[in-house]
PDB file of all heavy atoms in Angstrom:
ATOM      1  N   MET A   1       4.814  -3.816  -5.931  1.00  0.00           N
ATOM      2  CA  MET A   1       5.577  -2.574  -5.579  1.00  0.00           C
ATOM      3  C   MET A   1       6.970  -3.019  -5.067  1.00  0.00           C
ATOM      4  O   MET A   1       7.090  -3.885  -4.282  1.00  0.00           O
ATOM      5  CB  MET A   1       4.782  -1.886  -4.491  1.00  0.00           C
ATOM      6  CG  MET A   1       5.515  -0.622  -3.980  1.00  0.00           C
ATOM      7  SD  MET A   1       4.769   0.112  -2.532  1.00  0.00           S
ATOM      8  CE  MET A   1       3.136   0.344  -2.979  1.00  0.00           C
ATOM      9  N   SER A   2       7.966  -2.317  -5.528  1.00  0.00           N
ATOM     10  CA  SER A   2       9.338  -2.573  -5.012  1.00  0.00           C
ATOM     11  C   SER A   2       9.427  -2.054  -3.539  1.00  0.00           C
ATOM     12  O   SER A   2       8.613  -1.281  -3.106  1.00  0.00           O
ATOM     13  CB  SER A   2      10.369  -1.983  -5.918  1.00  0.00           C
ATOM     14  OG  SER A   2      10.202  -0.564  -5.876  1.00  0.00           O
ATOM     15  N   ARG A   3      10.486  -2.456  -2.914  1.00  0.00           N
ATOM     16  CA  ARG A   3      10.802  -2.125  -1.540  1.00  0.00           C
ATOM     17  C   ARG A   3      12.137  -1.439  -1.590  1.00  0.00           C
ATOM     18  O   ARG A   3      13.102  -1.948  -2.104  1.00  0.00           O
ATOM     19  CB  ARG A   3      10.851  -3.289  -0.627  1.00  0.00           C
ATOM     20  CG  ARG A   3       9.499  -4.137  -0.550  1.00  0.00           C
ATOM     21  CD  ARG A   3       8.351  -3.234  -0.052  1.00  0.00           C
ATOM     22  NE  ARG A   3       7.199  -4.057   0.302  1.00  0.00           N
ATOM     23  CZ  ARG A   3       6.021  -4.006  -0.315  1.00  0.00           C
ATOM     24  NH1 ARG A   3       5.899  -3.288  -1.441  1.00  0.00           N
ATOM     25  NH2 ARG A   3       4.980  -4.730   0.092  1.00  0.00           N
ATOM     26  N   ASP A   4      12.323  -0.315  -0.894  1.00  0.00           N
ATOM     27  CA  ASP A   4      13.571   0.395  -0.858  1.00  0.00           C
ATOM     28  C   ASP A   4      14.332   0.202   0.429  1.00  0.00           C
ATOM     29  O   ASP A   4      13.689  -0.194   1.496  1.00  0.00           O
ATOM     30  CB  ASP A   4      13.274   1.917  -1.046  1.00  0.00           C
ATOM     31  CG  ASP A   4      12.721   2.277  -2.353  1.00  0.00           C
ATOM     32  OD1 ASP A   4      13.172   1.597  -3.418  1.00  0.00           O
ATOM     33  OD2 ASP A   4      11.879   3.207  -2.421  1.00  0.00           O
ATOM     34  N   VAL A   5      15.628   0.398   0.398  1.00  0.00           N
ATOM     35  CA  VAL A   5      16.367   0.371   1.616  1.00  0.00           C
ATOM     36  C   VAL A   5      15.754   1.278   2.736  1.00  0.00           C
ATOM     37  O   VAL A   5      15.458   2.391   2.368  1.00  0.00           O
ATOM     38  CB  VAL A   5      17.825   0.705   1.359  1.00  0.00           C
ATOM     39  CG1 VAL A   5      18.616   0.838   2.663  1.00  0.00           C
ATOM     40  CG2 VAL A   5      18.516  -0.327   0.455  1.00  0.00           C
ATOM     41  N   GLY A   6      15.513   0.772   3.920  1.00  0.00           N
ATOM     42  CA  GLY A   6      14.925   1.584   4.967  1.00  0.00           C
ATOM     43  C   GLY A   6      13.449   1.463   5.083  1.00  0.00           C
ATOM     44  O   GLY A   6      12.954   1.978   6.007  1.00  0.00           O
ATOM     45  N   ASP A   7      12.787   0.908   4.063  1.00  0.00           N
ATOM     46  CA  ASP A   7      11.347   0.763   4.224  1.00  0.00           C
ATOM     47  C   ASP A   7      11.030  -0.073   5.493  1.00  0.00           C
ATOM     48  O   ASP A   7      11.728  -1.049   5.742  1.00  0.00           O
ATOM     49  CB  ASP A   7      10.769   0.021   2.936  1.00  0.00           C
ATOM     50  CG  ASP A   7      10.535   0.936   1.819  1.00  0.00           C
ATOM     51  OD1 ASP A   7      10.788   2.254   1.948  1.00  0.00           O
ATOM     52  OD2 ASP A   7      10.078   0.417   0.732  1.00  0.00           O
ATOM     53  N   ARG A   8      10.058   0.352   6.221  1.00  0.00           N
ATOM     54  CA  ARG A   8       9.770  -0.305   7.543  1.00  0.00           C
ATOM     55  C   ARG A   8       8.270  -0.667   7.655  1.00  0.00           C
ATOM     56  O   ARG A   8       7.451   0.081   7.110  1.00  0.00           O
ATOM     57  CB  ARG A   8       9.966   0.692   8.738  1.00  0.00           C
ATOM     58  CG  ARG A   8      11.384   1.231   8.813  1.00  0.00           C
ATOM     59  CD  ARG A   8      11.513   2.283   9.877  1.00  0.00           C
ATOM     60  NE  ARG A   8      11.388   1.707  11.211  1.00  0.00           N
ATOM     61  CZ  ARG A   8      12.329   1.307  12.004  1.00  0.00           C
ATOM     62  NH1 ARG A   8      13.569   1.357  11.539  1.00  0.00           N
ATOM     63  NH2 ARG A   8      12.066   0.777  13.113  1.00  0.00           N
ATOM     64  N   TYR A   9       8.107  -1.887   8.157  1.00  0.00           N
ATOM     65  CA  TYR A   9       6.691  -2.399   8.299  1.00  0.00           C
ATOM     66  C   TYR A   9       6.537  -2.832   9.746  1.00  0.00           C
ATOM     67  O   TYR A   9       7.560  -3.413  10.288  1.00  0.00           O
ATOM     68  CB  TYR A   9       6.475  -3.603   7.290  1.00  0.00           C
ATOM     69  CG  TYR A   9       6.404  -3.103   5.910  1.00  0.00           C
ATOM     70  CD1 TYR A   9       7.525  -2.797   5.163  1.00  0.00           C
ATOM     71  CD2 TYR A   9       5.159  -2.829   5.294  1.00  0.00           C
ATOM     72  CE1 TYR A   9       7.487  -2.440   3.853  1.00  0.00           C
ATOM     73  CE2 TYR A   9       5.096  -2.386   3.950  1.00  0.00           C
ATOM     74  CZ  TYR A   9       6.258  -2.171   3.228  1.00  0.00           C
ATOM     75  OH  TYR A   9       6.201  -1.696   2.022  1.00  0.00           O
ATOM     76  N   ARG A  10       5.411  -2.554  10.263  1.00  0.00           N
ATOM     77  CA  ARG A  10       5.113  -2.941  11.696  1.00  0.00           C
ATOM     78  C   ARG A  10       3.878  -3.698  11.860  1.00  0.00           C
ATOM     79  O   ARG A  10       2.809  -3.510  11.159  1.00  0.00           O
ATOM     80  CB  ARG A  10       4.929  -1.665  12.537  1.00  0.00           C
ATOM     81  CG  ARG A  10       4.698  -1.869  14.027  1.00  0.00           C
ATOM     82  CD  ARG A  10       4.549  -0.649  14.825  1.00  0.00           C
ATOM     83  NE  ARG A  10       5.881   0.130  14.755  1.00  0.00           N
ATOM     84  CZ  ARG A  10       5.960   1.401  14.612  1.00  0.00           C
ATOM     85  NH1 ARG A  10       4.779   2.135  14.373  1.00  0.00           N
ATOM     86  NH2 ARG A  10       7.066   2.033  14.461  1.00  0.00           N
ATOM     87  N   CYS A  11       3.946  -4.766  12.671  1.00  0.00           N
ATOM     88  CA  CYS A  11       2.760  -5.614  12.994  1.00  0.00           C
ATOM     89  C   CYS A  11       1.882  -4.843  13.962  1.00  0.00           C
ATOM     90  O   CYS A  11       2.407  -4.442  15.043  1.00  0.00           O
ATOM     91  CB  CYS A  11       3.205  -6.921  13.531  1.00  0.00           C
ATOM     92  SG  CYS A  11       1.862  -7.993  14.071  1.00  0.00           S
ATOM     93  N   VAL A  12       0.522  -4.663  13.713  1.00  0.00           N
ATOM     94  CA  VAL A  12      -0.344  -3.973  14.569  1.00  0.00           C
ATOM     95  C   VAL A  12      -0.618  -4.801  15.828  1.00  0.00           C
ATOM     96  O   VAL A  12      -1.113  -4.313  16.771  1.00  0.00           O
ATOM     97  CB  VAL A  12      -1.520  -3.439  13.879  1.00  0.00           C
ATOM     98  CG1 VAL A  12      -1.176  -2.374  12.854  1.00  0.00           C
ATOM     99  CG2 VAL A  12      -2.297  -4.539  13.350  1.00  0.00           C
ATOM    100  N   GLN A  13      -0.430  -6.137  15.685  1.00  0.00           N
ATOM    101  CA  GLN A  13      -0.817  -7.066  16.762  1.00  0.00           C
ATOM    102  C   GLN A  13       0.220  -7.130  17.862  1.00  0.00           C
ATOM    103  O   GLN A  13      -0.036  -7.002  18.974  1.00  0.00           O
ATOM    104  CB  GLN A  13      -1.060  -8.478  16.234  1.00  0.00           C
ATOM    105  CG  GLN A  13      -2.222  -8.621  15.279  1.00  0.00           C
ATOM    106  CD  GLN A  13      -3.527  -8.270  16.005  1.00  0.00           C
ATOM    107  OE1 GLN A  13      -3.849  -8.795  17.100  1.00  0.00           O
ATOM    108  NE2 GLN A  13      -4.466  -7.495  15.311  1.00  0.00           N
ATOM    109  N   CYS A  14       1.502  -7.416  17.430  1.00  0.00           N
ATOM    110  CA  CYS A  14       2.630  -7.675  18.355  1.00  0.00           C
ATOM    111  C   CYS A  14       3.668  -6.562  18.411  1.00  0.00           C
ATOM    112  O   CYS A  14       4.476  -6.502  19.248  1.00  0.00           O
ATOM    113  CB  CYS A  14       3.209  -8.968  18.181  1.00  0.00           C
ATOM    114  SG  CYS A  14       4.278  -9.146  16.709  1.00  0.00           S
ATOM    115  N   GLY A  15       3.687  -5.612  17.371  1.00  0.00           N
ATOM    116  CA  GLY A  15       4.599  -4.571  17.412  1.00  0.00           C
ATOM    117  C   GLY A  15       5.985  -4.915  16.720  1.00  0.00           C
ATOM    118  O   GLY A  15       6.859  -4.005  16.639  1.00  0.00           O
ATOM    119  N   ALA A  16       6.099  -6.121  16.206  1.00  0.00           N
ATOM    120  CA  ALA A  16       7.336  -6.523  15.473  1.00  0.00           C
ATOM    121  C   ALA A  16       7.546  -5.549  14.354  1.00  0.00           C
ATOM    122  O   ALA A  16       6.541  -5.152  13.720  1.00  0.00           O
ATOM    123  CB  ALA A  16       7.341  -7.927  15.126  1.00  0.00           C
ATOM    124  N   GLU A  17       8.813  -5.301  13.951  1.00  0.00           N
ATOM    125  CA  GLU A  17       9.046  -4.440  12.803  1.00  0.00           C
ATOM    126  C   GLU A  17       9.977  -5.183  11.921  1.00  0.00           C
ATOM    127  O   GLU A  17      10.916  -5.846  12.305  1.00  0.00           O
ATOM    128  CB  GLU A  17       9.704  -3.158  13.309  1.00  0.00           C
ATOM    129  CG  GLU A  17       8.699  -2.198  13.990  1.00  0.00           C
ATOM    130  CD  GLU A  17       9.161  -0.815  14.080  1.00  0.00           C
ATOM    131  OE1 GLU A  17      10.234  -0.445  13.535  1.00  0.00           O
ATOM    132  OE2 GLU A  17       8.469   0.018  14.750  1.00  0.00           O
ATOM    133  N   LEU A  18       9.780  -4.947  10.650  1.00  0.00           N
ATOM    134  CA  LEU A  18      10.591  -5.406   9.574  1.00  0.00           C
ATOM    135  C   LEU A  18      11.232  -4.279   8.827  1.00  0.00           C
ATOM    136  O   LEU A  18      10.541  -3.243   8.577  1.00  0.00           O
ATOM    137  CB  LEU A  18       9.778  -6.217   8.580  1.00  0.00           C
ATOM    138  CG  LEU A  18      10.424  -6.826   7.411  1.00  0.00           C
ATOM    139  CD1 LEU A  18       9.831  -8.191   7.063  1.00  0.00           C
ATOM    140  CD2 LEU A  18      10.544  -5.983   6.206  1.00  0.00           C
ATOM    141  N   VAL A  19      12.581  -4.227   8.633  1.00  0.00           N
ATOM    142  CA  VAL A  19      13.274  -3.079   7.934  1.00  0.00           C
ATOM    143  C   VAL A  19      14.062  -3.675   6.780  1.00  0.00           C
ATOM    144  O   VAL A  19      14.799  -4.517   6.949  1.00  0.00           O
ATOM    145  CB  VAL A  19      14.162  -2.331   8.881  1.00  0.00           C
ATOM    146  CG1 VAL A  19      14.814  -1.208   8.136  1.00  0.00           C
ATOM    147  CG2 VAL A  19      13.406  -1.816  10.097  1.00  0.00           C
ATOM    148  N   TYR A  20      13.912  -3.160   5.557  1.00  0.00           N
ATOM    149  CA  TYR A  20      14.588  -3.689   4.433  1.00  0.00           C
ATOM    150  C   TYR A  20      16.009  -3.065   4.464  1.00  0.00           C
ATOM    151  O   TYR A  20      16.159  -1.856   4.422  1.00  0.00           O
ATOM    152  CB  TYR A  20      13.934  -3.157   3.089  1.00  0.00           C
ATOM    153  CG  TYR A  20      12.788  -4.238   2.796  1.00  0.00           C
ATOM    154  CD1 TYR A  20      11.475  -4.018   3.330  1.00  0.00           C
ATOM    155  CD2 TYR A  20      12.947  -5.273   1.912  1.00  0.00           C
ATOM    156  CE1 TYR A  20      10.444  -4.887   3.024  1.00  0.00           C
ATOM    157  CE2 TYR A  20      11.923  -6.085   1.627  1.00  0.00           C
ATOM    158  CZ  TYR A  20      10.709  -5.905   2.194  1.00  0.00           C
ATOM    159  OH  TYR A  20       9.699  -6.871   1.929  1.00  0.00           O
ATOM    160  N   GLU A  21      17.022  -3.960   4.469  1.00  0.00           N
ATOM    161  CA  GLU A  21      18.426  -3.634   4.441  1.00  0.00           C
ATOM    162  C   GLU A  21      18.984  -3.560   3.019  1.00  0.00           C
ATOM    163  O   GLU A  21      20.010  -2.924   2.799  1.00  0.00           O
ATOM    164  CB  GLU A  21      19.220  -4.454   5.305  1.00  0.00           C
ATOM    165  CG  GLU A  21      18.813  -4.298   6.726  1.00  0.00           C
ATOM    166  CD  GLU A  21      19.685  -5.149   7.753  1.00  0.00           C
ATOM    167  OE1 GLU A  21      20.493  -5.905   7.218  1.00  0.00           O
ATOM    168  OE2 GLU A  21      19.475  -5.146   8.944  1.00  0.00           O
ATOM    169  N   LYS A  22      18.350  -4.230   2.152  1.00  0.00           N
ATOM    170  CA  LYS A  22      18.634  -4.210   0.710  1.00  0.00           C
ATOM    171  C   LYS A  22      17.404  -4.032  -0.031  1.00  0.00           C
ATOM    172  O   LYS A  22      16.341  -4.456   0.331  1.00  0.00           O
ATOM    173  CB  LYS A  22      19.261  -5.651   0.342  1.00  0.00           C
ATOM    174  CG  LYS A  22      20.641  -5.893   0.830  1.00  0.00           C
ATOM    175  CD  LYS A  22      21.111  -7.209   0.266  1.00  0.00           C
ATOM    176  CE  LYS A  22      22.580  -7.378   0.640  1.00  0.00           C
ATOM    177  NZ  LYS A  22      23.169  -8.567  -0.097  1.00  0.00           N
ATOM    178  N   PRO A  23      17.562  -3.304  -1.237  1.00  0.00           N
ATOM    179  CA  PRO A  23      16.318  -3.036  -1.956  1.00  0.00           C
ATOM    180  C   PRO A  23      15.759  -4.263  -2.686  1.00  0.00           C
ATOM    181  O   PRO A  23      16.576  -5.210  -2.951  1.00  0.00           O
ATOM    182  CB  PRO A  23      16.831  -2.054  -3.046  1.00  0.00           C
ATOM    183  CG  PRO A  23      18.317  -2.307  -3.254  1.00  0.00           C
ATOM    184  CD  PRO A  23      18.759  -2.753  -1.851  1.00  0.00           C
ATOM    185  N   CYS A  24      14.467  -4.312  -2.849  1.00  0.00           N
ATOM    186  CA  CYS A  24      13.891  -5.402  -3.578  1.00  0.00           C
ATOM    187  C   CYS A  24      13.465  -4.771  -4.954  1.00  0.00           C
ATOM    188  O   CYS A  24      12.727  -3.796  -4.948  1.00  0.00           O
ATOM    189  CB  CYS A  24      12.621  -5.875  -2.905  1.00  0.00           C
ATOM    190  SG  CYS A  24      11.728  -7.127  -3.904  1.00  0.00           S
ATOM    191  N   LEU A  25      13.969  -5.232  -5.966  1.00  0.00           N
ATOM    192  CA  LEU A  25      13.831  -4.652  -7.333  1.00  0.00           C
ATOM    193  C   LEU A  25      12.813  -5.252  -8.185  1.00  0.00           C
ATOM    194  O   LEU A  25      12.770  -5.110  -9.380  1.00  0.00           O
ATOM    195  CB  LEU A  25      15.216  -4.702  -8.017  1.00  0.00           C
ATOM    196  CG  LEU A  25      16.330  -3.987  -7.268  1.00  0.00           C
ATOM    197  CD1 LEU A  25      17.665  -4.083  -8.081  1.00  0.00           C
ATOM    198  CD2 LEU A  25      16.022  -2.556  -6.976  1.00  0.00           C
ATOM    199  N   CYS A  26      11.884  -6.023  -7.534  1.00  0.00           N
ATOM    200  CA  CYS A  26      10.792  -6.639  -8.288  1.00  0.00           C
ATOM    201  C   CYS A  26       9.924  -5.585  -8.891  1.00  0.00           C
ATOM    202  O   CYS A  26       9.752  -4.447  -8.438  1.00  0.00           O
ATOM    203  CB  CYS A  26       9.866  -7.429  -7.324  1.00  0.00           C
ATOM    204  SG  CYS A  26      10.694  -8.887  -6.644  1.00  0.00           S
ATOM    205  N   ASP A  27       9.302  -5.872 -10.096  1.00  0.00           N
ATOM    206  CA  ASP A  27       8.515  -4.900 -10.743  1.00  0.00           C
ATOM    207  C   ASP A  27       7.081  -4.834 -10.150  1.00  0.00           C
ATOM    208  O   ASP A  27       6.724  -5.621  -9.239  1.00  0.00           O
ATOM    209  CB  ASP A  27       8.497  -5.096 -12.230  1.00  0.00           C
ATOM    210  CG  ASP A  27       7.912  -6.362 -12.665  1.00  0.00           C
ATOM    211  OD1 ASP A  27       6.934  -6.769 -12.056  1.00  0.00           O
ATOM    212  OD2 ASP A  27       8.253  -6.882 -13.716  1.00  0.00           O
ATOM    213  N   GLU A  28       6.332  -3.843 -10.632  1.00  0.00           N
ATOM    214  CA  GLU A  28       4.918  -3.672 -10.055  1.00  0.00           C
ATOM    215  C   GLU A  28       4.006  -4.833 -10.229  1.00  0.00           C
ATOM    216  O   GLU A  28       3.075  -5.022  -9.457  1.00  0.00           O
ATOM    217  CB  GLU A  28       4.383  -2.418 -10.773  1.00  0.00           C
ATOM    218  CG  GLU A  28       5.060  -1.161 -10.477  1.00  0.00           C
ATOM    219  CD  GLU A  28       5.048  -0.733  -8.952  1.00  0.00           C
ATOM    220  OE1 GLU A  28       4.002  -0.919  -8.355  1.00  0.00           O
ATOM    221  OE2 GLU A  28       6.036  -0.241  -8.511  1.00  0.00           O
ATOM    222  N   SER A  29       4.336  -5.742 -11.249  1.00  0.00           N
ATOM    223  CA  SER A  29       3.409  -6.845 -11.415  1.00  0.00           C
ATOM    224  C   SER A  29       3.576  -8.005 -10.443  1.00  0.00           C
ATOM    225  O   SER A  29       2.804  -8.890 -10.376  1.00  0.00           O
ATOM    226  CB  SER A  29       3.566  -7.417 -12.894  1.00  0.00           C
ATOM    227  OG  SER A  29       4.922  -7.964 -12.938  1.00  0.00           O
ATOM    228  N   GLN A  30       4.671  -7.965  -9.609  1.00  0.00           N
ATOM    229  CA  GLN A  30       4.966  -8.966  -8.595  1.00  0.00           C
ATOM    230  C   GLN A  30       4.523  -8.534  -7.281  1.00  0.00           C
ATOM    231  O   GLN A  30       4.963  -7.508  -6.729  1.00  0.00           O
ATOM    232  CB  GLN A  30       6.386  -9.294  -8.688  1.00  0.00           C
ATOM    233  CG  GLN A  30       6.841  -9.836 -10.014  1.00  0.00           C
ATOM    234  CD  GLN A  30       8.405 -10.038 -10.066  1.00  0.00           C
ATOM    235  OE1 GLN A  30       9.095  -8.991  -9.823  1.00  0.00           O
ATOM    236  NE2 GLN A  30       8.788 -11.192 -10.379  1.00  0.00           N
ATOM    237  N   PRO A  31       3.470  -9.209  -6.614  1.00  0.00           N
ATOM    238  CA  PRO A  31       2.971  -8.735  -5.414  1.00  0.00           C
ATOM    239  C   PRO A  31       3.908  -9.053  -4.277  1.00  0.00           C
ATOM    240  O   PRO A  31       4.747 -10.004  -4.328  1.00  0.00           O
ATOM    241  CB  PRO A  31       1.721  -9.622  -5.226  1.00  0.00           C
ATOM    242  CG  PRO A  31       1.860 -10.808  -6.055  1.00  0.00           C
ATOM    243  CD  PRO A  31       2.817 -10.315  -7.231  1.00  0.00           C
ATOM    244  N   HIS A  32       3.914  -8.216  -3.230  1.00  0.00           N
ATOM    245  CA  HIS A  32       4.697  -8.418  -2.014  1.00  0.00           C
ATOM    246  C   HIS A  32       3.728  -8.617  -0.793  1.00  0.00           C
ATOM    247  O   HIS A  32       2.696  -7.951  -0.833  1.00  0.00           O
ATOM    248  CB  HIS A  32       5.597  -7.205  -1.820  1.00  0.00           C
ATOM    249  CG  HIS A  32       6.734  -7.154  -2.697  1.00  0.00           C
ATOM    250  ND1 HIS A  32       6.605  -6.738  -3.972  1.00  0.00           N
ATOM    251  CD2 HIS A  32       8.045  -7.441  -2.518  1.00  0.00           C
ATOM    252  CE1 HIS A  32       7.793  -6.789  -4.622  1.00  0.00           C
ATOM    253  NE2 HIS A  32       8.691  -7.245  -3.731  1.00  0.00           N
ATOM    254  N   SER A  33       4.148  -9.177   0.239  1.00  0.00           N
ATOM    255  CA  SER A  33       3.442  -9.101   1.378  1.00  0.00           C
ATOM    256  C   SER A  33       4.351  -9.412   2.612  1.00  0.00           C
ATOM    257  O   SER A  33       5.281 -10.199   2.526  1.00  0.00           O
ATOM    258  CB  SER A  33       2.260 -10.145   1.472  1.00  0.00           C
ATOM    259  OG  SER A  33       2.688 -11.423   1.039  1.00  0.00           O
ATOM    260  N   GLU A  34       4.195  -8.577   3.662  1.00  0.00           N
ATOM    261  CA  GLU A  34       4.911  -8.737   4.910  1.00  0.00           C
ATOM    262  C   GLU A  34       3.826  -9.191   5.919  1.00  0.00           C
ATOM    263  O   GLU A  34       3.055  -8.439   6.363  1.00  0.00           O
ATOM    264  CB  GLU A  34       5.590  -7.428   5.290  1.00  0.00           C
ATOM    265  CG  GLU A  34       6.659  -6.911   4.347  1.00  0.00           C
ATOM    266  CD  GLU A  34       6.197  -6.292   3.095  1.00  0.00           C
ATOM    267  OE1 GLU A  34       5.019  -5.970   2.986  1.00  0.00           O
ATOM    268  OE2 GLU A  34       7.025  -6.102   2.182  1.00  0.00           O
ATOM    269  N   ILE A  35       3.941 -10.454   6.298  1.00  0.00           N
ATOM    270  CA  ILE A  35       2.853 -11.045   7.137  1.00  0.00           C
ATOM    271  C   ILE A  35       3.455 -11.382   8.517  1.00  0.00           C
ATOM    272  O   ILE A  35       4.527 -11.959   8.632  1.00  0.00           O
ATOM    273  CB  ILE A  35       2.394 -12.373   6.492  1.00  0.00           C
ATOM    274  CG1 ILE A  35       1.825 -12.158   5.093  1.00  0.00           C
ATOM    275  CG2 ILE A  35       1.271 -13.034   7.442  1.00  0.00           C
ATOM    276  CD1 ILE A  35       0.684 -11.222   4.988  1.00  0.00           C
ATOM    277  N   CYS A  36       2.678 -10.955   9.566  1.00  0.00           N
ATOM    278  CA  CYS A  36       3.080 -11.284  10.955  1.00  0.00           C
ATOM    279  C   CYS A  36       1.709 -11.476  11.734  1.00  0.00           C
ATOM    280  O   CYS A  36       0.752 -10.700  11.437  1.00  0.00           O
ATOM    281  CB  CYS A  36       3.874 -10.127  11.575  1.00  0.00           C
ATOM    282  SG  CYS A  36       4.546 -10.478  13.155  1.00  0.00           S
ATOM    283  N   CYS A  37       1.636 -12.372  12.550  1.00  0.00           N
ATOM    284  CA  CYS A  37       0.392 -12.622  13.317  1.00  0.00           C
ATOM    285  C   CYS A  37      -0.809 -12.882  12.343  1.00  0.00           C
ATOM    286  O   CYS A  37      -1.903 -12.364  12.691  1.00  0.00           O
ATOM    287  CB  CYS A  37       0.110 -11.512  14.302  1.00  0.00           C
ATOM    288  SG  CYS A  37       1.321 -11.397  15.655  1.00  0.00           S
ATOM    289  N   GLU A  38      -0.471 -13.508  11.196  1.00  0.00           N
ATOM    290  CA  GLU A  38      -1.475 -13.806  10.180  1.00  0.00           C
ATOM    291  C   GLU A  38      -2.098 -12.598   9.511  1.00  0.00           C
ATOM    292  O   GLU A  38      -3.175 -12.717   8.932  1.00  0.00           O
ATOM    293  CB  GLU A  38      -2.495 -14.790  10.707  1.00  0.00           C
ATOM    294  CG  GLU A  38      -1.922 -16.105  11.197  1.00  0.00           C
ATOM    295  CD  GLU A  38      -2.963 -17.029  11.728  1.00  0.00           C
ATOM    296  OE1 GLU A  38      -4.103 -16.846  11.552  1.00  0.00           O
ATOM    297  OE2 GLU A  38      -2.534 -17.995  12.266  1.00  0.00           O
ATOM    298  N   GLU A  39      -1.479 -11.451   9.610  1.00  0.00           N
ATOM    299  CA  GLU A  39      -2.012 -10.192   8.977  1.00  0.00           C
ATOM    300  C   GLU A  39      -0.914  -9.463   8.288  1.00  0.00           C
ATOM    301  O   GLU A  39       0.220  -9.560   8.627  1.00  0.00           O
ATOM    302  CB  GLU A  39      -2.593  -9.258  10.058  1.00  0.00           C
ATOM    303  CG  GLU A  39      -3.879  -9.815  10.741  1.00  0.00           C
ATOM    304  CD  GLU A  39      -4.513  -8.845  11.635  1.00  0.00           C
ATOM    305  OE1 GLU A  39      -4.267  -7.605  11.570  1.00  0.00           O
ATOM    306  OE2 GLU A  39      -5.323  -9.276  12.499  1.00  0.00           O
ATOM    307  N   GLN A  40      -1.314  -8.668   7.223  1.00  0.00           N
ATOM    308  CA  GLN A  40      -0.290  -7.791   6.490  1.00  0.00           C
ATOM    309  C   GLN A  40       0.170  -6.792   7.523  1.00  0.00           C
ATOM    310  O   GLN A  40      -0.610  -6.116   8.172  1.00  0.00           O
ATOM    311  CB  GLN A  40      -1.099  -7.126   5.431  1.00  0.00           C
ATOM    312  CG  GLN A  40      -0.153  -6.115   4.636  1.00  0.00           C
ATOM    313  CD  GLN A  40       0.959  -6.669   3.921  1.00  0.00           C
ATOM    314  OE1 GLN A  40       0.836  -7.781   3.334  1.00  0.00           O
ATOM    315  NE2 GLN A  40       2.080  -5.938   3.932  1.00  0.00           N
ATOM    316  N   MET A  41       1.512  -6.608   7.469  1.00  0.00           N
ATOM    317  CA  MET A  41       2.117  -5.597   8.334  1.00  0.00           C
ATOM    318  C   MET A  41       1.822  -4.167   7.756  1.00  0.00           C
ATOM    319  O   MET A  41       1.683  -4.130   6.483  1.00  0.00           O
ATOM    320  CB  MET A  41       3.614  -5.804   8.500  1.00  0.00           C
ATOM    321  CG  MET A  41       3.908  -7.128   9.263  1.00  0.00           C
ATOM    322  SD  MET A  41       5.643  -7.552   9.182  1.00  0.00           S
ATOM    323  CE  MET A  41       6.227  -6.582  10.590  1.00  0.00           C
ATOM    324  N   GLN A  42       1.826  -3.146   8.552  1.00  0.00           N
ATOM    325  CA  GLN A  42       1.519  -1.783   8.046  1.00  0.00           C
ATOM    326  C   GLN A  42       2.842  -1.061   7.811  1.00  0.00           C
ATOM    327  O   GLN A  42       3.736  -1.127   8.646  1.00  0.00           O
ATOM    328  CB  GLN A  42       0.712  -0.988   9.047  1.00  0.00           C
ATOM    329  CG  GLN A  42      -0.672  -1.671   9.323  1.00  0.00           C
ATOM    330  CD  GLN A  42      -1.520  -1.681   8.127  1.00  0.00           C
ATOM    331  OE1 GLN A  42      -1.733  -0.639   7.499  1.00  0.00           O
ATOM    332  NE2 GLN A  42      -1.973  -2.907   7.870  1.00  0.00           N
ATOM    333  N   LYS A  43       2.948  -0.308   6.641  1.00  0.00           N
ATOM    334  CA  LYS A  43       4.128   0.459   6.418  1.00  0.00           C
ATOM    335  C   LYS A  43       4.246   1.634   7.415  1.00  0.00           C
ATOM    336  O   LYS A  43       3.224   2.305   7.725  1.00  0.00           O
ATOM    337  CB  LYS A  43       4.114   1.025   4.991  1.00  0.00           C
ATOM    338  CG  LYS A  43       5.381   1.676   4.599  1.00  0.00           C
ATOM    339  CD  LYS A  43       5.547   1.910   3.160  1.00  0.00           C
ATOM    340  CE  LYS A  43       6.961   2.432   2.844  1.00  0.00           C
ATOM    341  NZ  LYS A  43       7.140   2.734   1.494  1.00  0.00           N
ATOM    342  N   VAL A  44       5.411   1.857   7.924  1.00  0.00           N
ATOM    343  CA  VAL A  44       5.607   2.900   8.904  1.00  0.00           C
ATOM    344  C   VAL A  44       6.325   4.102   8.169  1.00  0.00           C
ATOM    345  O   VAL A  44       7.195   3.948   7.340  1.00  0.00           O
ATOM    346  CB  VAL A  44       6.584   2.428  10.030  1.00  0.00           C
ATOM    347  CG1 VAL A  44       6.924   3.518  10.920  1.00  0.00           C
ATOM    348  CG2 VAL A  44       6.018   1.168  10.748  1.00  0.00           C
ATOM    349  N   GLY A  45       5.878   5.290   8.445  1.00  0.00           N
ATOM    350  CA  GLY A  45       6.512   6.532   7.957  1.00  0.00           C
ATOM    351  C   GLY A  45       5.915   7.125   6.736  1.00  0.00           C
ATOM    352  O   GLY A  45       6.379   8.124   6.197  1.00  0.00           O
ATOM    353  N   ASP A  46       4.875   6.555   6.135  1.00  0.00           N
ATOM    354  CA  ASP A  46       4.269   7.196   4.924  1.00  0.00           C
ATOM    355  C   ASP A  46       2.920   7.708   5.186  1.00  0.00           C
ATOM    356  O   ASP A  46       2.108   7.319   5.933  1.00  0.00           O
ATOM    357  CB  ASP A  46       4.232   6.202   3.766  1.00  0.00           C
ATOM    358  CG  ASP A  46       5.416   6.171   2.916  1.00  0.00           C
ATOM    359  OD1 ASP A  46       6.269   6.967   3.173  1.00  0.00           O
ATOM    360  OD2 ASP A  46       5.554   5.443   1.973  1.00  0.00           O
TER     361      ASP A  46
END
């Protein structure tokens, strides 16, 4: 899944947040992962 400008991800363990400032244009066949505290971060706002 691609990532758009402004997409936000939050770590449920420590509360750190990641915000995409530039789009990621990878296609659907390329996996993404936002890892913090050894777990996948959760998307915020959807």
